[in-house]
PyMOL Python script that loads the backbone (N, CA, C, O; Angstrom):
from pymol import cmd

cmd.read_pdbstr("""\
ATOM      1  N   MET A   1     -16.579 -22.495  -5.297  1.00  0.00           N
ATOM      2  CA  MET A   1     -16.089 -21.157  -5.097  1.00  0.00           C
ATOM      3  C   MET A   1     -16.615 -20.271  -6.215  1.00  0.00           C
ATOM      4  O   MET A   1     -16.645 -20.676  -7.377  1.00  0.00           O
ATOM      5  N   THR A   2     -17.027 -19.068  -5.861  1.00  0.00           N
ATOM      6  CA  THR A   2     -17.519 -18.083  -6.818  1.00  0.00           C
ATOM      7  C   THR A   2     -16.600 -16.874  -6.790  1.00  0.00           C
ATOM      8  O   THR A   2     -16.148 -16.453  -5.725  1.00  0.00           O
ATOM      9  N   THR A   3     -16.327 -16.317  -7.961  1.00  0.00           N
ATOM     10  CA  THR A   3     -15.472 -15.135  -8.049  1.00  0.00           C
ATOM     11  C   THR A   3     -16.294 -13.969  -8.559  1.00  0.00           C
ATOM     12  O   THR A   3     -17.027 -14.099  -9.539  1.00  0.00           O
ATOM     13  N   ILE A   4     -16.174 -12.835  -7.901  1.00  0.00           N
ATOM     14  CA  ILE A   4     -16.826 -11.599  -8.342  1.00  0.00           C
ATOM     15  C   ILE A   4     -15.727 -10.581  -8.575  1.00  0.00           C
ATOM     16  O   ILE A   4     -14.948 -10.300  -7.663  1.00  0.00           O
ATOM     17  N   LYS A   5     -15.643 -10.019  -9.776  1.00  0.00           N
ATOM     18  CA  LYS A   5     -14.641  -8.998 -10.071  1.00  0.00           C
ATOM     19  C   LYS A   5     -15.254  -7.624  -9.803  1.00  0.00           C
ATOM     20  O   LYS A   5     -16.328  -7.300 -10.310  1.00  0.00           O
ATOM     21  N   ILE A   6     -14.558  -6.829  -9.005  1.00  0.00           N
ATOM     22  CA  ILE A   6     -15.044  -5.506  -8.632  1.00  0.00           C
ATOM     23  C   ILE A   6     -13.949  -4.492  -8.928  1.00  0.00           C
ATOM     24  O   ILE A   6     -12.818  -4.634  -8.463  1.00  0.00           O
ATOM     25  N   ASN A   7     -14.286  -3.477  -9.697  1.00  0.00           N
ATOM     26  CA  ASN A   7     -13.337  -2.397  -9.955  1.00  0.00           C
ATOM     27  C   ASN A   7     -13.504  -1.374  -8.839  1.00  0.00           C
ATOM     28  O   ASN A   7     -14.453  -0.590  -8.843  1.00  0.00           O
ATOM     29  N   GLU A   8     -12.577  -1.384  -7.884  1.00  0.00           N
ATOM     30  CA  GLU A   8     -12.678  -0.513  -6.716  1.00  0.00           C
ATOM     31  C   GLU A   8     -12.343   0.941  -7.036  1.00  0.00           C
ATOM     32  O   GLU A   8     -12.401   1.798  -6.154  1.00  0.00           O
ATOM     33  N   HIS A   9     -11.996   1.225  -8.283  1.00  0.00           N
ATOM     34  CA  HIS A   9     -11.706   2.598  -8.678  1.00  0.00           C
ATOM     35  C   HIS A   9     -12.965   3.327  -9.158  1.00  0.00           C
ATOM     36  O   HIS A   9     -12.943   4.538  -9.379  1.00  0.00           O
ATOM     37  N   THR A  10     -14.061   2.578  -9.315  1.00  0.00           N
ATOM     38  CA  THR A  10     -15.305   3.203  -9.753  1.00  0.00           C
ATOM     39  C   THR A  10     -16.196   3.509  -8.554  1.00  0.00           C
ATOM     40  O   THR A  10     -16.040   2.923  -7.483  1.00  0.00           O
ATOM     41  N   LYS A  11     -17.121   4.424  -8.748  1.00  0.00           N
ATOM     42  CA  LYS A  11     -18.053   4.798  -7.684  1.00  0.00           C
ATOM     43  C   LYS A  11     -18.889   3.589  -7.250  1.00  0.00           C
ATOM     44  O   LYS A  11     -19.094   3.367  -6.057  1.00  0.00           O
ATOM     45  N   THR A  12     -19.363   2.820  -8.215  1.00  0.00           N
ATOM     46  CA  THR A  12     -20.172   1.642  -7.919  1.00  0.00           C
ATOM     47  C   THR A  12     -19.360   0.587  -7.188  1.00  0.00           C
ATOM     48  O   THR A  12     -19.842  -0.024  -6.235  1.00  0.00           O
ATOM     49  N   GLY A  13     -18.121   0.371  -7.636  1.00  0.00           N
ATOM     50  CA  GLY A  13     -17.262  -0.612  -6.989  1.00  0.00           C
ATOM     51  C   GLY A  13     -16.959  -0.248  -5.548  1.00  0.00           C
ATOM     52  O   GLY A  13     -16.970  -1.109  -4.667  1.00  0.00           O
ATOM     53  N   LYS A  14     -16.686   1.033  -5.306  1.00  0.00           N
ATOM     54  CA  LYS A  14     -16.417   1.492  -3.940  1.00  0.00           C
ATOM     55  C   LYS A  14     -17.648   1.301  -3.054  1.00  0.00           C
ATOM     56  O   LYS A  14     -17.538   0.847  -1.915  1.00  0.00           O
ATOM     57  N   ALA A  15     -18.810   1.649  -3.583  1.00  0.00           N
ATOM     58  CA  ALA A  15     -20.050   1.505  -2.814  1.00  0.00           C
ATOM     59  C   ALA A  15     -20.321   0.036  -2.492  1.00  0.00           C
ATOM     60  O   ALA A  15     -20.730  -0.298  -1.380  1.00  0.00           O
ATOM     61  N   PHE A  16     -20.088  -0.837  -3.474  1.00  0.00           N
ATOM     62  CA  PHE A  16     -20.309  -2.263  -3.251  1.00  0.00           C
ATOM     63  C   PHE A  16     -19.388  -2.788  -2.152  1.00  0.00           C
ATOM     64  O   PHE A  16     -19.834  -3.518  -1.266  1.00  0.00           O
ATOM     65  N   MET A  17     -18.104  -2.420  -2.204  1.00  0.00           N
ATOM     66  CA  MET A  17     -17.151  -2.900  -1.201  1.00  0.00           C
ATOM     67  C   MET A  17     -17.511  -2.393   0.193  1.00  0.00           C
ATOM     68  O   MET A  17     -17.390  -3.136   1.167  1.00  0.00           O
ATOM     69  N   GLU A  18     -17.948  -1.149   0.302  1.00  0.00           N
ATOM     70  CA  GLU A  18     -18.363  -0.621   1.602  1.00  0.00           C
ATOM     71  C   GLU A  18     -19.560  -1.396   2.141  1.00  0.00           C
ATOM     72  O   GLU A  18     -19.596  -1.760   3.317  1.00  0.00           O
ATOM     73  N   MET A  19     -20.544  -1.645   1.268  1.00  0.00           N
ATOM     74  CA  MET A  19     -21.732  -2.394   1.670  1.00  0.00           C
ATOM     75  C   MET A  19     -21.349  -3.822   2.065  1.00  0.00           C
ATOM     76  O   MET A  19     -21.820  -4.337   3.079  1.00  0.00           O
ATOM     77  N   PHE A  20     -20.500  -4.450   1.266  1.00  0.00           N
ATOM     78  CA  PHE A  20     -20.074  -5.820   1.531  1.00  0.00           C
ATOM     79  C   PHE A  20     -19.371  -5.923   2.880  1.00  0.00           C
ATOM     80  O   PHE A  20     -19.688  -6.802   3.681  1.00  0.00           O
ATOM     81  N   GLU A  21     -18.419  -5.029   3.133  1.00  0.00           N
ATOM     82  CA  GLU A  21     -17.671  -5.058   4.388  1.00  0.00           C
ATOM     83  C   GLU A  21     -18.576  -4.777   5.582  1.00  0.00           C
ATOM     84  O   GLU A  21     -18.373  -5.335   6.660  1.00  0.00           O
ATOM     85  N   THR A  22     -19.575  -3.915   5.395  1.00  0.00           N
ATOM     86  CA  THR A  22     -20.493  -3.596   6.490  1.00  0.00           C
ATOM     87  C   THR A  22     -21.320  -4.810   6.887  1.00  0.00           C
ATOM     88  O   THR A  22     -21.494  -5.084   8.075  1.00  0.00           O
ATOM     89  N   PHE A  23     -21.827  -5.533   5.906  1.00  0.00           N
ATOM     90  CA  PHE A  23     -22.736  -6.632   6.191  1.00  0.00           C
ATOM     91  C   PHE A  23     -22.067  -7.981   6.428  1.00  0.00           C
ATOM     92  O   PHE A  23     -22.600  -8.807   7.168  1.00  0.00           O
ATOM     93  N   PHE A  24     -20.913  -8.219   5.816  1.00  0.00           N
ATOM     94  CA  PHE A  24     -20.358  -9.568   5.829  1.00  0.00           C
ATOM     95  C   PHE A  24     -19.001  -9.708   6.495  1.00  0.00           C
ATOM     96  O   PHE A  24     -18.485 -10.822   6.582  1.00  0.00           O
ATOM     97  N   LYS A  25     -18.411  -8.635   6.964  1.00  0.00           N
ATOM     98  CA  LYS A  25     -17.075  -8.721   7.563  1.00  0.00           C
ATOM     99  C   LYS A  25     -17.123  -9.574   8.835  1.00  0.00           C
ATOM    100  O   LYS A  25     -17.981  -9.379   9.696  1.00  0.00           O
ATOM    101  N   GLY A  26     -16.202 -10.507   8.935  1.00  0.00           N
ATOM    102  CA  GLY A  26     -16.085 -11.335  10.120  1.00  0.00           C
ATOM    103  C   GLY A  26     -16.947 -12.583  10.121  1.00  0.00           C
ATOM    104  O   GLY A  26     -16.904 -13.348  11.084  1.00  0.00           O
ATOM    105  N   LEU A  27     -17.724 -12.813   9.081  1.00  0.00           N
ATOM    106  CA  LEU A  27     -18.541 -14.026   9.023  1.00  0.00           C
ATOM    107  C   LEU A  27     -17.715 -15.197   8.511  1.00  0.00           C
ATOM    108  O   LEU A  27     -16.896 -15.042   7.605  1.00  0.00           O
ATOM    109  N   ASP A  28     -17.933 -16.358   9.090  1.00  0.00           N
ATOM    110  CA  ASP A  28     -17.248 -17.561   8.627  1.00  0.00           C
ATOM    111  C   ASP A  28     -17.743 -17.930   7.234  1.00  0.00           C
ATOM    112  O   ASP A  28     -18.933 -17.815   6.939  1.00  0.00           O
ATOM    113  N   GLY A  29     -16.832 -18.368   6.390  1.00  0.00           N
ATOM    114  CA  GLY A  29     -17.200 -18.821   5.055  1.00  0.00           C
ATOM    115  C   GLY A  29     -17.132 -17.751   3.993  1.00  0.00           C
ATOM    116  O   GLY A  29     -17.327 -18.049   2.815  1.00  0.00           O
ATOM    117  N   ILE A  30     -16.860 -16.503   4.371  1.00  0.00           N
ATOM    118  CA  ILE A  30     -16.758 -15.420   3.400  1.00  0.00           C
ATOM    119  C   ILE A  30     -15.424 -14.724   3.608  1.00  0.00           C
ATOM    120  O   ILE A  30     -15.092 -14.307   4.718  1.00  0.00           O
ATOM    121  N   GLU A  31     -14.671 -14.605   2.538  1.00  0.00           N
ATOM    122  CA  GLU A  31     -13.344 -13.988   2.620  1.00  0.00           C
ATOM    123  C   GLU A  31     -13.109 -13.135   1.382  1.00  0.00           C
ATOM    124  O   GLU A  31     -13.439 -13.545   0.269  1.00  0.00           O
ATOM    125  N   ILE A  32     -12.547 -11.966   1.570  1.00  0.00           N
ATOM    126  CA  ILE A  32     -12.163 -11.113   0.449  1.00  0.00           C
ATOM    127  C   ILE A  32     -10.728 -11.462   0.098  1.00  0.00           C
ATOM    128  O   ILE A  32      -9.839 -11.370   0.945  1.00  0.00           O
ATOM    129  N   VAL A  33     -10.498 -11.863  -1.146  1.00  0.00           N
ATOM    130  CA  VAL A  33      -9.164 -12.211  -1.618  1.00  0.00           C
ATOM    131  C   VAL A  33      -8.805 -11.230  -2.720  1.00  0.00           C
ATOM    132  O   VAL A  33      -9.484 -11.162  -3.745  1.00  0.00           O
ATOM    133  N   GLU A  34      -7.732 -10.466  -2.510  1.00  0.00           N
ATOM    134  CA  GLU A  34      -7.286  -9.482  -3.490  1.00  0.00           C
ATOM    135  C   GLU A  34      -6.501 -10.187  -4.597  1.00  0.00           C
ATOM    136  O   GLU A  34      -5.670 -11.050  -4.315  1.00  0.00           O
ATOM    137  N   THR A  35      -6.761  -9.824  -5.850  1.00  0.00           N
ATOM    138  CA  THR A  35      -6.015 -10.363  -6.981  1.00  0.00           C
ATOM    139  C   THR A  35      -5.537  -9.223  -7.863  1.00  0.00           C
ATOM    140  O   THR A  35      -6.084  -8.121  -7.820  1.00  0.00           O
ATOM    141  N   ASP A  36      -4.512  -9.495  -8.663  1.00  0.00           N
ATOM    142  CA  ASP A  36      -4.050  -8.487  -9.613  1.00  0.00           C
ATOM    143  C   ASP A  36      -4.872  -8.608 -10.890  1.00  0.00           C
ATOM    144  O   ASP A  36      -5.822  -9.389 -10.948  1.00  0.00           O
ATOM    145  N   SER A  37      -4.507  -7.833 -11.919  1.00  0.00           N
ATOM    146  CA  SER A  37      -5.289  -7.823 -13.154  1.00  0.00           C
ATOM    147  C   SER A  37      -5.230  -9.148 -13.898  1.00  0.00           C
ATOM    148  O   SER A  37      -6.030  -9.377 -14.805  1.00  0.00           O
ATOM    149  N   TYR A  38      -4.298 -10.029 -13.535  1.00  0.00           N
ATOM    150  CA  TYR A  38      -4.193 -11.331 -14.177  1.00  0.00           C
ATOM    151  C   TYR A  38      -4.891 -12.425 -13.372  1.00  0.00           C
ATOM    152  O   TYR A  38      -4.853 -13.596 -13.750  1.00  0.00           O
ATOM    153  N   GLY A  39      -5.525 -12.045 -12.266  1.00  0.00           N
ATOM    154  CA  GLY A  39      -6.235 -13.020 -11.447  1.00  0.00           C
ATOM    155  C   GLY A  39      -5.362 -13.713 -10.426  1.00  0.00           C
ATOM    156  O   GLY A  39      -5.820 -14.619  -9.730  1.00  0.00           O
ATOM    157  N   GLN A  40      -4.102 -13.297 -10.324  1.00  0.00           N
ATOM    158  CA  GLN A  40      -3.196 -13.896  -9.348  1.00  0.00           C
ATOM    159  C   GLN A  40      -3.464 -13.280  -7.975  1.00  0.00           C
ATOM    160  O   GLN A  40      -3.692 -12.075  -7.862  1.00  0.00           O
ATOM    161  N   VAL A  41      -3.434 -14.099  -6.949  1.00  0.00           N
ATOM    162  CA  VAL A  41      -3.700 -13.633  -5.587  1.00  0.00           C
ATOM    163  C   VAL A  41      -2.527 -12.792  -5.118  1.00  0.00           C
ATOM    164  O   VAL A  41      -1.371 -13.209  -5.200  1.00  0.00           O
ATOM    165  N   ASN A  42      -2.841 -11.594  -4.623  1.00  0.00           N
ATOM    166  CA  ASN A  42      -1.825 -10.717  -4.069  1.00  0.00           C
ATOM    167  C   ASN A  42      -1.709 -10.989  -2.578  1.00  0.00           C
ATOM    168  O   ASN A  42      -2.660 -10.777  -1.825  1.00  0.00           O
ATOM    169  N   GLU A  43      -0.564 -11.449  -2.160  1.00  0.00           N
ATOM    170  CA  GLU A  43      -0.366 -11.735  -0.744  1.00  0.00           C
ATOM    171  C   GLU A  43      -0.270 -10.449   0.068  1.00  0.00           C
ATOM    172  O   GLU A  43      -0.723 -10.386   1.211  1.00  0.00           O
ATOM    173  N   GLU A  44       0.321  -9.436  -0.534  1.00  0.00           N
ATOM    174  CA  GLU A  44       0.510  -8.187   0.181  1.00  0.00           C
ATOM    175  C   GLU A  44       0.086  -7.039  -0.732  1.00  0.00           C
ATOM    176  O   GLU A  44       0.723  -6.793  -1.756  1.00  0.00           O
ATOM    177  N   GLN A  45      -0.968  -6.346  -0.373  1.00  0.00           N
ATOM    178  CA  GLN A  45      -1.440  -5.211  -1.150  1.00  0.00           C
ATOM    179  C   GLN A  45      -0.734  -3.956  -0.685  1.00  0.00           C
ATOM    180  O   GLN A  45      -0.540  -3.763   0.515  1.00  0.00           O
ATOM    181  N   SER A  46      -0.353  -3.115  -1.597  1.00  0.00           N
ATOM    182  CA  SER A  46       0.284  -1.860  -1.252  1.00  0.00           C
ATOM    183  C   SER A  46      -0.195  -0.783  -2.210  1.00  0.00           C
ATOM    184  O   SER A  46      -0.393  -1.028  -3.401  1.00  0.00           O
ATOM    185  N   ILE A  47      -0.376   0.406  -1.672  1.00  0.00           N
ATOM    186  CA  ILE A  47      -0.769   1.528  -2.524  1.00  0.00           C
ATOM    187  C   ILE A  47       0.461   2.166  -3.153  1.00  0.00           C
ATOM    188  O   ILE A  47       0.336   3.054  -3.996  1.00  0.00           O
ATOM    189  N   TYR A  48       1.646   1.725  -2.752  1.00  0.00           N
ATOM    190  CA  TYR A  48       2.888   2.306  -3.246  1.00  0.00           C
ATOM    191  C   TYR A  48       3.483   1.447  -4.350  1.00  0.00           C
ATOM    192  O   TYR A  48       3.337   0.225  -4.351  1.00  0.00           O
ATOM    193  N   SER A  49       4.161   2.106  -5.296  1.00  0.00           N
ATOM    194  CA  SER A  49       4.802   1.373  -6.382  1.00  0.00           C
ATOM    195  C   SER A  49       6.025   0.632  -5.863  1.00  0.00           C
ATOM    196  O   SER A  49       6.580   0.981  -4.822  1.00  0.00           O
ATOM    197  N   ALA A  50       6.436  -0.384  -6.592  1.00  0.00           N
ATOM    198  CA  ALA A  50       7.595  -1.174  -6.198  1.00  0.00           C
ATOM    199  C   ALA A  50       8.863  -0.315  -6.172  1.00  0.00           C
ATOM    200  O   ALA A  50       9.733  -0.516  -5.324  1.00  0.00           O
ATOM    201  N   GLU A  51       8.966   0.641  -7.099  1.00  0.00           N
ATOM    202  CA  GLU A  51      10.137   1.514  -7.145  1.00  0.00           C
ATOM    203  C   GLU A  51      10.216   2.375  -5.889  1.00  0.00           C
ATOM    204  O   GLU A  51      11.294   2.560  -5.324  1.00  0.00           O
ATOM    205  N   PHE A  52       9.072   2.898  -5.454  1.00  0.00           N
ATOM    206  CA  PHE A  52       9.050   3.737  -4.257  1.00  0.00           C
ATOM    207  C   PHE A  52       9.434   2.919  -3.020  1.00  0.00           C
ATOM    208  O   PHE A  52      10.209   3.382  -2.184  1.00  0.00           O
ATOM    209  N   ILE A  53       8.900   1.724  -2.908  1.00  0.00           N
ATOM    210  CA  ILE A  53       9.210   0.864  -1.766  1.00  0.00           C
ATOM    211  C   ILE A  53      10.701   0.557  -1.732  1.00  0.00           C
ATOM    212  O   ILE A  53      11.316   0.555  -0.666  1.00  0.00           O
ATOM    213  N   GLU A  54      11.284   0.295  -2.912  1.00  0.00           N
ATOM    214  CA  GLU A  54      12.719   0.017  -2.976  1.00  0.00           C
ATOM    215  C   GLU A  54      13.532   1.232  -2.526  1.00  0.00           C
ATOM    216  O   GLU A  54      14.531   1.078  -1.822  1.00  0.00           O
ATOM    217  N   LYS A  55      13.117   2.437  -2.923  1.00  0.00           N
ATOM    218  CA  LYS A  55      13.816   3.658  -2.507  1.00  0.00           C
ATOM    219  C   LYS A  55      13.748   3.848  -0.994  1.00  0.00           C
ATOM    220  O   LYS A  55      14.734   4.231  -0.364  1.00  0.00           O
ATOM    221  N   VAL A  56      12.588   3.579  -0.420  1.00  0.00           N
ATOM    222  CA  VAL A  56      12.434   3.719   1.030  1.00  0.00           C
ATOM    223  C   VAL A  56      13.319   2.719   1.765  1.00  0.00           C
ATOM    224  O   VAL A  56      13.966   3.069   2.752  1.00  0.00           O
ATOM    225  N   LYS A  57      13.351   1.479   1.289  1.00  0.00           N
ATOM    226  CA  LYS A  57      14.197   0.462   1.910  1.00  0.00           C
ATOM    227  C   LYS A  57      15.674   0.835   1.804  1.00  0.00           C
ATOM    228  O   LYS A  57      16.434   0.644   2.754  1.00  0.00           O
ATOM    229  N   LYS A  58      16.083   1.365   0.650  1.00  0.00           N
ATOM    230  CA  LYS A  58      17.470   1.797   0.473  1.00  0.00           C
ATOM    231  C   LYS A  58      17.792   2.955   1.414  1.00  0.00           C
ATOM    232  O   LYS A  58      18.875   2.991   1.999  1.00  0.00           O
ATOM    233  N   ALA A  59      16.869   3.898   1.567  1.00  0.00           N
ATOM    234  CA  ALA A  59      17.075   5.021   2.487  1.00  0.00           C
ATOM    235  C   ALA A  59      17.197   4.527   3.927  1.00  0.00           C
ATOM    236  O   ALA A  59      18.043   5.015   4.677  1.00  0.00           O
ATOM    237  N   GLU A  60      16.363   3.568   4.319  1.00  0.00           N
ATOM    238  CA  GLU A  60      16.452   3.004   5.667  1.00  0.00           C
ATOM    239  C   GLU A  60      17.813   2.343   5.890  1.00  0.00           C
ATOM    240  O   GLU A  60      18.414   2.482   6.955  1.00  0.00           O
ATOM    241  N   GLU A  61      18.284   1.630   4.885  1.00  0.00           N
ATOM    242  CA  GLU A  61      19.590   0.983   4.993  1.00  0.00           C
ATOM    243  C   GLU A  61      20.703   2.028   5.110  1.00  0.00           C
ATOM    244  O   GLU A  61      21.636   1.856   5.895  1.00  0.00           O
ATOM    245  N   ASN A  62      20.606   3.109   4.333  1.00  0.00           N
ATOM    246  CA  ASN A  62      21.598   4.181   4.408  1.00  0.00           C
ATOM    247  C   ASN A  62      21.591   4.844   5.785  1.00  0.00           C
ATOM    248  O   ASN A  62      22.646   5.215   6.300  1.00  0.00           O
ATOM    249  N   ILE A  63      20.429   4.991   6.371  1.00  0.00           N
ATOM    250  CA  ILE A  63      20.337   5.573   7.713  1.00  0.00           C
ATOM    251  C   ILE A  63      21.031   4.664   8.717  1.00  0.00           C
ATOM    252  O   ILE A  63      21.780   5.135   9.573  1.00  0.00           O
ATOM    253  N   LYS A  64      20.784   3.353   8.613  1.00  0.00           N
ATOM    254  CA  LYS A  64      21.419   2.401   9.522  1.00  0.00           C
ATOM    255  C   LYS A  64      22.942   2.419   9.391  1.00  0.00           C
ATOM    256  O   LYS A  64      23.658   2.244  10.377  1.00  0.00           O
ATOM    257  N   GLN A  65      23.431   2.630   8.172  1.00  0.00           N
ATOM    258  CA  GLN A  65      24.866   2.625   7.918  1.00  0.00           C
ATOM    259  C   GLN A  65      25.505   3.998   8.140  1.00  0.00           C
ATOM    260  O   GLN A  65      26.721   4.138   8.007  1.00  0.00           O
ATOM    261  N   GLY A  66      24.712   4.999   8.474  1.00  0.00           N
ATOM    262  CA  GLY A  66      25.245   6.334   8.719  1.00  0.00           C
ATOM    263  C   GLY A  66      25.637   7.081   7.464  1.00  0.00           C
ATOM    264  O   GLY A  66      26.467   7.989   7.520  1.00  0.00           O
ATOM    265  N   LYS A  67      25.058   6.719   6.335  1.00  0.00           N
ATOM    266  CA  LYS A  67      25.377   7.366   5.057  1.00  0.00           C
ATOM    267  C   LYS A  67      24.403   8.496   4.725  1.00  0.00           C
ATOM    268  O   LYS A  67      24.138   8.756   3.552  1.00  0.00           O
ATOM    269  N   THR A  68      23.881   9.153   5.721  1.00  0.00           N
ATOM    270  CA  THR A  68      22.906  10.208   5.476  1.00  0.00           C
ATOM    271  C   THR A  68      23.424  11.542   5.999  1.00  0.00           C
ATOM    272  O   THR A  68      24.346  11.598   6.812  1.00  0.00           O
ATOM    273  N   THR A  69      22.815  12.596   5.515  1.00  0.00           N
ATOM    274  CA  THR A  69      23.128  13.936   5.995  1.00  0.00           C
ATOM    275  C   THR A  69      21.930  14.451   6.751  1.00  0.00           C
ATOM    276  O   THR A  69      20.814  14.459   6.232  1.00  0.00           O
ATOM    277  N   ARG A  70      22.157  14.880   7.973  1.00  0.00           N
ATOM    278  CA  ARG A  70      21.062  15.422   8.768  1.00  0.00           C
ATOM    279  C   ARG A  70      20.967  16.917   8.531  1.00  0.00           C
ATOM    280  O   ARG A  70      21.973  17.626   8.517  1.00  0.00           O
ATOM    281  N   LEU A  71      19.748  17.380   8.346  1.00  0.00           N
ATOM    282  CA  LEU A  71      19.506  18.803   8.153  1.00  0.00           C
ATOM    283  C   LEU A  71      18.984  19.417   9.433  1.00  0.00           C
ATOM    284  O   LEU A  71      18.126  18.846  10.107  1.00  0.00           O
ATOM    285  N   ASN A  72      19.506  20.578   9.758  1.00  0.00           N
ATOM    286  CA  ASN A  72      19.018  21.339  10.895  1.00  0.00           C
ATOM    287  C   ASN A  72      17.823  22.160  10.418  1.00  0.00           C
ATOM    288  O   ASN A  72      18.009  23.033   9.571  1.00  0.00           O
ATOM    289  N   PRO A  73      16.625  21.932  10.907  1.00  0.00           N
ATOM    290  CA  PRO A  73      15.460  22.657  10.409  1.00  0.00           C
ATOM    291  C   PRO A  73      15.534  24.158  10.669  1.00  0.00           C
ATOM    292  O   PRO A  73      14.860  24.941   9.998  1.00  0.00           O
ATOM    293  N   ASP A  74      16.349  24.559  11.639  1.00  0.00           N
ATOM    294  CA  ASP A  74      16.488  25.996  11.912  1.00  0.00           C
ATOM    295  C   ASP A  74      17.469  26.664  10.952  1.00  0.00           C
ATOM    296  O   ASP A  74      17.440  27.884  10.788  1.00  0.00           O
ATOM    297  N   ASP A  75      18.333  25.879  10.322  1.00  0.00           N
ATOM    298  CA  ASP A  75      19.335  26.433   9.399  1.00  0.00           C
ATOM    299  C   ASP A  75      19.582  25.424   8.268  1.00  0.00           C
ATOM    300  O   ASP A  75      20.645  24.806   8.207  1.00  0.00           O
ATOM    301  N   ILE A  76      18.608  25.261   7.383  1.00  0.00           N
ATOM    302  CA  ILE A  76      18.712  24.271   6.323  1.00  0.00           C
ATOM    303  C   ILE A  76      19.878  24.569   5.405  1.00  0.00           C
ATOM    304  O   ILE A  76      20.665  23.673   5.100  1.00  0.00           O
ATOM    305  N   TRP A  77      20.006  25.815   4.954  1.00  0.00           N
ATOM    306  CA  TRP A  77      21.090  26.156   4.022  1.00  0.00           C
ATOM    307  C   TRP A  77      22.440  25.958   4.673  1.00  0.00           C
ATOM    308  O   TRP A  77      23.376  25.517   4.006  1.00  0.00           O
ATOM    309  N   GLY A  78      22.575  26.265   5.944  1.00  0.00           N
ATOM    310  CA  GLY A  78      23.826  26.029   6.643  1.00  0.00           C
ATOM    311  C   GLY A  78      24.141  24.561   6.764  1.00  0.00           C
ATOM    312  O   GLY A  78      25.311  24.179   6.746  1.00  0.00           O
ATOM    313  N   SER A  79      23.121  23.721   6.888  1.00  0.00           N
ATOM    314  CA  SER A  79      23.330  22.276   6.985  1.00  0.00           C
ATOM    315  C   SER A  79      23.811  21.705   5.662  1.00  0.00           C
ATOM    316  O   SER A  79      24.586  20.749   5.641  1.00  0.00           O
ATOM    317  N   ILE A  80      23.358  22.282   4.562  1.00  0.00           N
ATOM    318  CA  ILE A  80      23.716  21.772   3.231  1.00  0.00           C
ATOM    319  C   ILE A  80      25.116  22.207   2.846  1.00  0.00           C
ATOM    320  O   ILE A  80      25.877  21.419   2.286  1.00  0.00           O
ATOM    321  N   LEU A  81      25.460  23.426   3.133  1.00  0.00           N
ATOM    322  CA  LEU A  81      26.751  23.968   2.694  1.00  0.00           C
ATOM    323  C   LEU A  81      27.868  23.570   3.550  1.00  0.00           C
ATOM    324  O   LEU A  81      29.009  23.955   3.295  1.00  0.00           O
TER     325      LEU A  81
END
""", "prot")
cmd.dss("prot")
cmd.show_as("cartoon", "prot")
cmd.util.cbc("prot")
cmd.orient("prot")
């Protein structure tokens, strides 16, 4: 197994990944494995922070439990007061 580290935040890294995916996507024997900065394999990549994901999950739970306030888009101030 060979490991290539690519910084996808750089122009060169982005170009390399685009080229790689164009030419090698779907071929047997080649797989892109995402890792964190410590080299650990990330099972689930997300562009969102863990804190944001937790807030969204809490909001979804509050909606299910009816602990939310609905705003009328035609009368927002009336909905709040």
